[in-house]
PyMOL commands that place a pseudoatom at each C-alpha (Angstrom):
pseudoatom trace, name=CA, resn=VAL, resi=1, chain=A, elem=C, hetatm=0, pos=[0.076, -0.040, 0.017]
pseudoatom trace, name=CA, resn=GLN, resi=2, chain=A, elem=C, hetatm=0, pos=[1.239, 3.310, -0.807]
pseudoatom trace, name=CA, resn=LEU, resi=3, chain=A, elem=C, hetatm=0, pos=[-0.145, 6.750, -0.439]
pseudoatom trace, name=CA, resn=GLN, resi=4, chain=A, elem=C, hetatm=0, pos=[1.676, 9.738, -2.087]
pseudoatom trace, name=CA, resn=ALA, resi=5, chain=A, elem=C, hetatm=0, pos=[0.133, 13.094, -0.987]
pseudoatom trace, name=CA, resn=SER, resi=6, chain=A, elem=C, hetatm=0, pos=[1.110, 16.223, -2.587]
pseudoatom trace, name=CA, resn=GLY, resi=7, chain=A, elem=C, hetatm=0, pos=[-0.144, 19.828, -3.213]
pseudoatom trace, name=CA, resn=GLY, resi=8, chain=A, elem=C, hetatm=0, pos=[0.785, 21.637, -0.077]
pseudoatom trace, name=CA, resn=GLY, resi=9, chain=A, elem=C, hetatm=0, pos=[2.475, 25.071, 0.085]
pseudoatom trace, name=CA, resn=LEU, resi=10, chain=A, elem=C, hetatm=0, pos=[2.233, 28.461, 1.585]
pseudoatom trace, name=CA, resn=VAL, resi=11, chain=A, elem=C, hetatm=0, pos=[-0.977, 30.601, 0.997]
pseudoatom trace, name=CA, resn=GLN, resi=12, chain=A, elem=C, hetatm=0, pos=[-2.242, 33.755, 2.309]
pseudoatom trace, name=CA, resn=SER, resi=13, chain=A, elem=C, hetatm=0, pos=[-5.208, 33.670, 4.519]
pseudoatom trace, name=CA, resn=GLY, resi=14, chain=A, elem=C, hetatm=0, pos=[-8.258, 33.421, 2.634]
pseudoatom trace, name=CA, resn=GLY, resi=15, chain=A, elem=C, hetatm=0, pos=[-6.593, 31.585, -0.200]
pseudoatom trace, name=CA, resn=SER, resi=16, chain=A, elem=C, hetatm=0, pos=[-7.277, 28.010, -1.655]
pseudoatom trace, name=CA, resn=LEU, resi=17, chain=A, elem=C, hetatm=0, pos=[-5.152, 24.998, -2.117]
pseudoatom trace, name=CA, resn=ARG, resi=18, chain=A, elem=C, hetatm=0, pos=[-6.063, 21.226, -3.506]
pseudoatom trace, name=CA, resn=LEU, resi=19, chain=A, elem=C, hetatm=0, pos=[-4.162, 18.421, -2.106]
pseudoatom trace, name=CA, resn=SER, resi=20, chain=A, elem=C, hetatm=0, pos=[-3.899, 15.485, -3.860]
pseudoatom trace, name=CA, resn=CYS, resi=21, chain=A, elem=C, hetatm=0, pos=[-3.246, 11.568, -2.712]
pseudoatom trace, name=CA, resn=ALA, resi=22, chain=A, elem=C, hetatm=0, pos=[-2.408, 9.062, -5.327]
pseudoatom trace, name=CA, resn=ALA, resi=23, chain=A, elem=C, hetatm=0, pos=[-3.050, 5.562, -4.012]
pseudoatom trace, name=CA, resn=SER, resi=24, chain=A, elem=C, hetatm=0, pos=[-1.808, 1.937, -5.021]
pseudoatom trace, name=CA, resn=GLY, resi=25, chain=A, elem=C, hetatm=0, pos=[-1.647, -1.512, -3.781]
pseudoatom trace, name=CA, resn=PHE, resi=26, chain=A, elem=C, hetatm=0, pos=[-5.155, -1.738, -2.811]
pseudoatom trace, name=CA, resn=ILE, resi=27, chain=A, elem=C, hetatm=0, pos=[-8.552, -1.999, -4.151]
pseudoatom trace, name=CA, resn=PHE, resi=28, chain=A, elem=C, hetatm=0, pos=[-9.138, 2.204, -4.099]
pseudoatom trace, name=CA, resn=SER, resi=29, chain=A, elem=C, hetatm=0, pos=[-12.530, 2.093, -5.327]
pseudoatom trace, name=CA, resn=ILE, resi=30, chain=A, elem=C, hetatm=0, pos=[-14.004, 0.345, -2.351]
pseudoatom trace, name=CA, resn=SER, resi=31, chain=A, elem=C, hetatm=0, pos=[-11.830, 2.049, 0.010]
pseudoatom trace, name=CA, resn=THR, resi=32, chain=A, elem=C, hetatm=0, pos=[-12.762, 4.733, 2.588]
pseudoatom trace, name=CA, resn=MET, resi=33, chain=A, elem=C, hetatm=0, pos=[-10.228, 7.343, 2.384]
pseudoatom trace, name=CA, resn=GLY, resi=34, chain=A, elem=C, hetatm=0, pos=[-9.520, 10.410, 4.697]
pseudoatom trace, name=CA, resn=TRP, resi=35, chain=A, elem=C, hetatm=0, pos=[-7.612, 13.331, 5.279]
pseudoatom trace, name=CA, resn=TYR, resi=36, chain=A, elem=C, hetatm=0, pos=[-5.973, 14.335, 8.718]
pseudoatom trace, name=CA, resn=ARG, resi=37, chain=A, elem=C, hetatm=0, pos=[-3.907, 17.118, 9.865]
pseudoatom trace, name=CA, resn=GLN, resi=38, chain=A, elem=C, hetatm=0, pos=[-1.333, 17.766, 12.612]
pseudoatom trace, name=CA, resn=ALA, resi=39, chain=A, elem=C, hetatm=0, pos=[-0.694, 21.350, 13.554]
pseudoatom trace, name=CA, resn=PRO, resi=40, chain=A, elem=C, hetatm=0, pos=[2.439, 22.064, 15.455]
pseudoatom trace, name=CA, resn=GLY, resi=41, chain=A, elem=C, hetatm=0, pos=[2.382, 20.997, 18.854]
pseudoatom trace, name=CA, resn=LYS, resi=42, chain=A, elem=C, hetatm=0, pos=[-0.767, 19.330, 18.377]
pseudoatom trace, name=CA, resn=GLN, resi=43, chain=A, elem=C, hetatm=0, pos=[-2.416, 15.731, 18.043]
pseudoatom trace, name=CA, resn=ARG, resi=44, chain=A, elem=C, hetatm=0, pos=[-3.315, 14.600, 14.569]
pseudoatom trace, name=CA, resn=GLU, resi=45, chain=A, elem=C, hetatm=0, pos=[-6.915, 15.403, 13.906]
pseudoatom trace, name=CA, resn=LEU, resi=46, chain=A, elem=C, hetatm=0, pos=[-9.698, 14.103, 11.253]
pseudoatom trace, name=CA, resn=VAL, resi=47, chain=A, elem=C, hetatm=0, pos=[-10.392, 16.546, 8.790]
pseudoatom trace, name=CA, resn=GLY, resi=48, chain=A, elem=C, hetatm=0, pos=[-12.782, 14.407, 6.764]
pseudoatom trace, name=CA, resn=PHE, resi=49, chain=A, elem=C, hetatm=0, pos=[-13.278, 11.302, 4.947]
pseudoatom trace, name=CA, resn=ILE, resi=50, chain=A, elem=C, hetatm=0, pos=[-15.042, 9.918, 1.783]
pseudoatom trace, name=CA, resn=GLY, resi=51, chain=A, elem=C, hetatm=0, pos=[-16.463, 6.613, 1.418]
pseudoatom trace, name=CA, resn=SER, resi=52, chain=A, elem=C, hetatm=0, pos=[-16.562, 4.209, -1.518]
pseudoatom trace, name=CA, resn=SER, resi=53, chain=A, elem=C, hetatm=0, pos=[-20.083, 5.802, -2.645]
pseudoatom trace, name=CA, resn=GLY, resi=54, chain=A, elem=C, hetatm=0, pos=[-18.687, 9.178, -2.392]
pseudoatom trace, name=CA, resn=THR, resi=55, chain=A, elem=C, hetatm=0, pos=[-20.550, 10.103, 0.941]
pseudoatom trace, name=CA, resn=THR, resi=56, chain=A, elem=C, hetatm=0, pos=[-18.505, 12.592, 2.857]
pseudoatom trace, name=CA, resn=THR, resi=57, chain=A, elem=C, hetatm=0, pos=[-17.976, 13.615, 6.523]
pseudoatom trace, name=CA, resn=TYR, resi=58, chain=A, elem=C, hetatm=0, pos=[-16.158, 16.396, 7.682]
pseudoatom trace, name=CA, resn=ALA, resi=59, chain=A, elem=C, hetatm=0, pos=[-14.916, 18.065, 10.920]
pseudoatom trace, name=CA, resn=ASP, resi=60, chain=A, elem=C, hetatm=0, pos=[-16.782, 21.018, 12.243]
pseudoatom trace, name=CA, resn=SER, resi=61, chain=A, elem=C, hetatm=0, pos=[-13.887, 23.067, 11.726]
pseudoatom trace, name=CA, resn=VAL, resi=62, chain=A, elem=C, hetatm=0, pos=[-13.689, 22.646, 8.167]
pseudoatom trace, name=CA, resn=LYS, resi=63, chain=A, elem=C, hetatm=0, pos=[-17.434, 22.117, 7.219]
pseudoatom trace, name=CA, resn=GLY, resi=64, chain=A, elem=C, hetatm=0, pos=[-18.303, 24.707, 4.508]
pseudoatom trace, name=CA, resn=ARG, resi=65, chain=A, elem=C, hetatm=0, pos=[-14.614, 25.366, 3.611]
pseudoatom trace, name=CA, resn=PHE, resi=66, chain=A, elem=C, hetatm=0, pos=[-13.036, 22.123, 2.659]
pseudoatom trace, name=CA, resn=THR, resi=67, chain=A, elem=C, hetatm=0, pos=[-14.509, 19.450, 0.163]
pseudoatom trace, name=CA, resn=ILE, resi=68, chain=A, elem=C, hetatm=0, pos=[-13.049, 16.043, -0.313]
pseudoatom trace, name=CA, resn=SER, resi=69, chain=A, elem=C, hetatm=0, pos=[-13.243, 14.067, -3.597]
pseudoatom trace, name=CA, resn=ARG, resi=70, chain=A, elem=C, hetatm=0, pos=[-12.234, 11.068, -5.468]
pseudoatom trace, name=CA, resn=ASP, resi=71, chain=A, elem=C, hetatm=0, pos=[-11.337, 9.839, -8.756]
pseudoatom trace, name=CA, resn=ASN, resi=72, chain=A, elem=C, hetatm=0, pos=[-11.495, 6.117, -8.828]
pseudoatom trace, name=CA, resn=ALA, resi=73, chain=A, elem=C, hetatm=0, pos=[-9.986, 5.721, -12.357]
pseudoatom trace, name=CA, resn=LYS, resi=74, chain=A, elem=C, hetatm=0, pos=[-7.014, 7.800, -11.148]
pseudoatom trace, name=CA, resn=ASN, resi=75, chain=A, elem=C, hetatm=0, pos=[-6.851, 6.224, -7.644]
pseudoatom trace, name=CA, resn=THR, resi=76, chain=A, elem=C, hetatm=0, pos=[-6.539, 9.443, -6.394]
pseudoatom trace, name=CA, resn=VAL, resi=77, chain=A, elem=C, hetatm=0, pos=[-8.445, 11.452, -3.284]
pseudoatom trace, name=CA, resn=TYR, resi=78, chain=A, elem=C, hetatm=0, pos=[-8.518, 15.109, -3.295]
pseudoatom trace, name=CA, resn=LEU, resi=79, chain=A, elem=C, hetatm=0, pos=[-9.051, 17.959, -0.692]
pseudoatom trace, name=CA, resn=GLN, resi=80, chain=A, elem=C, hetatm=0, pos=[-10.105, 21.275, -1.853]
pseudoatom trace, name=CA, resn=MET, resi=81, chain=A, elem=C, hetatm=0, pos=[-9.243, 23.922, 0.710]
pseudoatom trace, name=CA, resn=ASN, resi=82, chain=A, elem=C, hetatm=0, pos=[-11.101, 27.339, 0.350]
pseudoatom trace, name=CA, resn=GLY, resi=83, chain=A, elem=C, hetatm=0, pos=[-11.106, 29.810, 2.681]
pseudoatom trace, name=CA, resn=LEU, resi=84, chain=A, elem=C, hetatm=0, pos=[-7.993, 29.266, 4.630]
pseudoatom trace, name=CA, resn=LYS, resi=85, chain=A, elem=C, hetatm=0, pos=[-7.173, 30.468, 7.738]
pseudoatom trace, name=CA, resn=PRO, resi=86, chain=A, elem=C, hetatm=0, pos=[-3.779, 30.708, 9.680]
pseudoatom trace, name=CA, resn=GLU, resi=87, chain=A, elem=C, hetatm=0, pos=[-4.953, 27.931, 12.152]
pseudoatom trace, name=CA, resn=ASP, resi=88, chain=A, elem=C, hetatm=0, pos=[-5.224, 25.432, 9.343]
pseudoatom trace, name=CA, resn=THR, resi=89, chain=A, elem=C, hetatm=0, pos=[-1.491, 25.556, 9.235]
pseudoatom trace, name=CA, resn=ALA, resi=90, chain=A, elem=C, hetatm=0, pos=[-0.507, 21.837, 9.354]
pseudoatom trace, name=CA, resn=VAL, resi=91, chain=A, elem=C, hetatm=0, pos=[0.937, 18.782, 7.918]
pseudoatom trace, name=CA, resn=PHE, resi=92, chain=A, elem=C, hetatm=0, pos=[-1.700, 17.236, 5.928]
pseudoatom trace, name=CA, resn=TYR, resi=93, chain=A, elem=C, hetatm=0, pos=[-1.836, 13.335, 5.927]
pseudoatom trace, name=CA, resn=CYS, resi=94, chain=A, elem=C, hetatm=0, pos=[-3.807, 10.990, 3.453]
pseudoatom trace, name=CA, resn=HIS, resi=95, chain=A, elem=C, hetatm=0, pos=[-5.155, 7.841, 5.180]
pseudoatom trace, name=CA, resn=ALA, resi=96, chain=A, elem=C, hetatm=0, pos=[-6.650, 4.564, 4.022]
pseudoatom trace, name=CA, resn=LYS, resi=97, chain=A, elem=C, hetatm=0, pos=[-9.115, 2.607, 6.106]
pseudoatom trace, name=CA, resn=LEU, resi=98, chain=A, elem=C, hetatm=0, pos=[-8.426, -0.982, 5.172]
pseudoatom trace, name=CA, resn=VAL, resi=99, chain=A, elem=C, hetatm=0, pos=[-8.057, -4.091, 7.521]
pseudoatom trace, name=CA, resn=HIS, resi=100, chain=A, elem=C, hetatm=0, pos=[-5.163, -1.793, 8.811]
pseudoatom trace, name=CA, resn=ASP, resi=101, chain=A, elem=C, hetatm=0, pos=[-4.646, 2.060, 8.971]
pseudoatom trace, name=CA, resn=TYR, resi=102, chain=A, elem=C, hetatm=0, pos=[-2.242, 3.456, 6.272]
pseudoatom trace, name=CA, resn=TRP, resi=103, chain=A, elem=C, hetatm=0, pos=[-0.662, 7.013, 6.001]
pseudoatom trace, name=CA, resn=GLY, resi=104, chain=A, elem=C, hetatm=0, pos=[0.754, 8.707, 3.573]
pseudoatom trace, name=CA, resn=GLN, resi=105, chain=A, elem=C, hetatm=0, pos=[3.990, 10.868, 4.018]
pseudoatom trace, name=CA, resn=GLY, resi=106, chain=A, elem=C, hetatm=0, pos=[2.434, 14.271, 4.908]
pseudoatom trace, name=CA, resn=THR, resi=107, chain=A, elem=C, hetatm=0, pos=[2.311, 17.368, 2.841]
pseudoatom trace, name=CA, resn=LYS, resi=108, chain=A, elem=C, hetatm=0, pos=[2.754, 20.594, 4.689]
pseudoatom trace, name=CA, resn=VAL, resi=109, chain=A, elem=C, hetatm=0, pos=[0.372, 23.519, 4.422]
pseudoatom trace, name=CA, resn=THR, resi=110, chain=A, elem=C, hetatm=0, pos=[1.162, 27.264, 5.724]
pseudoatom trace, name=CA, resn=VAL, resi=111, chain=A, elem=C, hetatm=0, pos=[-1.367, 29.836, 5.969]
pseudoatom trace, name=CA, resn=SER, resi=112, chain=A, elem=C, hetatm=0, pos=[-0.047, 33.206, 6.448]
pseudoatom trace, name=CA, resn=SER, resi=113, chain=A, elem=C, hetatm=0, pos=[-2.136, 35.821, 7.991]
for i in range(1, 113): cmd.bond("trace and resi %d" % i, "trace and resi %d" % (i + 1))
show_as sticks, trace
zoom trace
């Protein structure tokens, strides 16, 4: 199982970024995929996840600003982040919920005020 996250960077407050996570080594289309983040000095927290049917769930802190989508043909899950705030600064991790939990390497997002 491999999860390769990309798309992080530096953005100003109010800006947007789209993260991607390319997956391989398992049947992506039937798997629940998630995004987590870990801010400096804090525990890793759930951002949201998308089920195999496309149903999404989000943390309250990102509802209305972030959107998770998937492209099963490309084995890729996306995290569209709009209205970014400085408190969104974190390393974002892609997650696959299989029999075990699998994590990508993380991509850093920095939001400047």
